[in-house]
ROSE-4610 file (N, C-alpha, C; in Angstrom, 1 decimal, always signed):
// ROSE-4610
residu = [X/X/X/X/X/X/X/X/X/X/X/X/X/X/X/X/X/X/X/X/X/X/X/X/X/X/X/X/X/X/X/X/X/X/X/X/X/X/X/X/X/X/X/X/X/X/X/X/X/X/X/X/X/X/X/X/X/X/X/X/X/X/X/X/X/X/X/X/X/X/X/X/X/X/X/X/X/X/X/X/X/X/X/X/X/X/X/X/X/X/X/X/X/X/X/X/X/X/X/X/X/X/X/X/X/X/X/X/X/X/X/X/X/X/X/X/X/X/X/X/X/X/X/X/X/X/X/X/X]
num = [1/1/1/2/2/2/3/3/3/4/4/4/5/5/5/6/6/6/7/7/7/8/8/8/9/9/9/10/10/10/11/11/11/12/12/12/13/13/13/14/14/14/15/15/15/16/16/16/17/17/17/18/18/18/19/19/19/20/20/20/21/21/21/22/22/22/23/23/23/24/24/24/25/25/25/26/26/26/27/27/27/28/28/28/29/29/29/30/30/30/31/31/31/32/32/32/33/33/33/34/34/34/35/35/35/36/36/36/37/37/37/38/38/38/39/39/39/40/40/40/41/41/41/42/42/42/43/43/43]
x = [+0.8/+0.0/+0.9/+0.3/+1.1/+1.6/+0.9/+1.4/+2.8/+2.8/+4.1/+5.1/+4.8/+5.8/+6.5/+5.8/+6.4/+7.3/+7.3/+8.1/+9.6/+10.4/+11.8/+12.0/+13.1/+13.3/+13.1/+13.5/+13.3/+11.9/+11.1/+9.7/+8.9/+9.4/+8.8/+8.9/+10.1/+10.2/+9.3/+9.1/+8.1/+6.7/+6.4/+5.1/+4.8/+5.8/+5.7/+5.4/+6.1/+5.9/+4.5/+4.1/+2.7/+1.7/+1.8/+0.9/+1.0/+2.1/+2.3/+1.9/+1.3/+0.9/+2.0/+3.2/+4.3/+4.3/+4.9/+5.0/+6.4/+6.5/+7.8/+7.7/+8.8/+8.8/+8.4/+7.4/+6.9/+5.6/+5.2/+4.0/+2.8/+2.5/+1.3/+1.4/+2.5/+2.7/+2.4/+2.9/+2.7/+1.2/+0.5/-0.9/-1.7/-1.3/-2.0/-1.7/-0.5/-0.1/-0.9/-1.0/-1.7/-3.2/-3.8/-5.2/-5.5/-4.6/-4.7/-4.6/-3.7/-3.6/-4.8/-5.4/-6.6/-7.8/-7.8/-8.9/-8.9/-7.7/-7.5/-7.9/-7.6/-7.8/-9.3/-10.1/-11.5/-12.4/-11.9/-12.7/-12.9]
y = [-1.2/+0.0/+1.2/+2.4/+3.6/+4.1/+3.8/+4.2/+3.6/+2.3/+1.5/+2.0/+2.3/+2.7/+4.0/+4.9/+6.2/+6.0/+4.9/+4.7/+4.4/+4.9/+4.6/+3.1/+2.5/+1.0/+0.7/+1.6/+1.4/+1.4/+2.4/+2.4/+1.3/+0.8/-0.4/-1.6/-1.7/-2.8/-2.7/-1.5/-1.3/-1.6/-1.2/-1.4/-2.9/-3.7/-5.2/-5.7/-5.2/-5.6/-5.2/-4.0/-3.6/-4.6/-5.0/-5.9/-7.3/-7.6/-8.9/-8.7/-7.5/-7.2/-7.3/-6.9/-6.9/-5.5/-5.5/-4.2/-3.6/-2.3/-1.7/-0.2/+0.4/+1.9/+2.6/+3.5/+4.2/+3.6/+2.5/+1.8/+2.7/+3.3/+4.2/+5.3/+5.9/+7.0/+6.5/+5.3/+4.8/+4.5/+4.0/+3.7/+5.1/+6.1/+7.4/+7.9/+7.8/+8.2/+7.4/+6.1/+5.3/+5.6/+5.8/+6.2/+7.5/+8.5/+9.8/+9.6/+8.7/+8.5/+7.8/+6.8/+6.1/+7.1/+8.0/+9.0/+9.9/+10.3/+11.2/+10.4/+9.1/+8.3/+8.1/+7.9/+7.6/+8.8/+10.0/+11.2/+11.5]
z = [+0.0/+0.0/+0.0/-0.3/-0.4/+0.9/+2.0/+3.3/+3.6/+3.4/+3.6/+2.6/+1.4/+0.4/+0.8/+1.5/+1.9/+3.2/+3.8/+5.0/+4.8/+5.7/+5.7/+6.0/+5.6/+6.0/+7.4/+8.3/+9.8/+10.1/+9.5/+9.8/+9.2/+8.0/+7.4/+8.3/+9.0/+9.9/+11.1/+11.6/+12.7/+12.2/+10.9/+10.4/+10.3/+9.9/+9.9/+11.3/+12.3/+13.6/+14.1/+13.7/+14.1/+13.6/+12.3/+11.7/+12.4/+13.0/+13.7/+15.2/+15.5/+16.9/+17.9/+17.5/+18.5/+19.1/+20.3/+21.1/+20.7/+20.5/+20.3/+20.6/+20.8/+21.1/+19.8/+20.0/+18.8/+18.2/+18.8/+18.3/+18.3/+19.4/+19.5/+18.5/+18.3/+17.4/+16.0/+15.6/+14.3/+14.1/+15.1/+15.0/+14.8/+15.5/+15.3/+13.9/+13.4/+12.1/+11.0/+11.2/+10.2/+10.3/+11.4/+11.6/+10.8/+11.0/+10.3/+8.8/+8.4/+6.9/+6.4/+7.1/+6.6/+6.6/+7.6/+7.7/+6.4/+6.1/+4.9/+3.6/+3.6/+2.4/+2.3/+3.4/+3.3/+3.0/+3.2/+3.0/+1.5]
């Protein structure tokens, strides 16, 4: 998806971990960012 495409390699790794439901530093921030991205997309 285009959200993942815009991520740095480090963020892409975190994104994969997010999808695997792992805990990591910055997880909540990424969830908020993704939620904002999806909200923009659905409007």
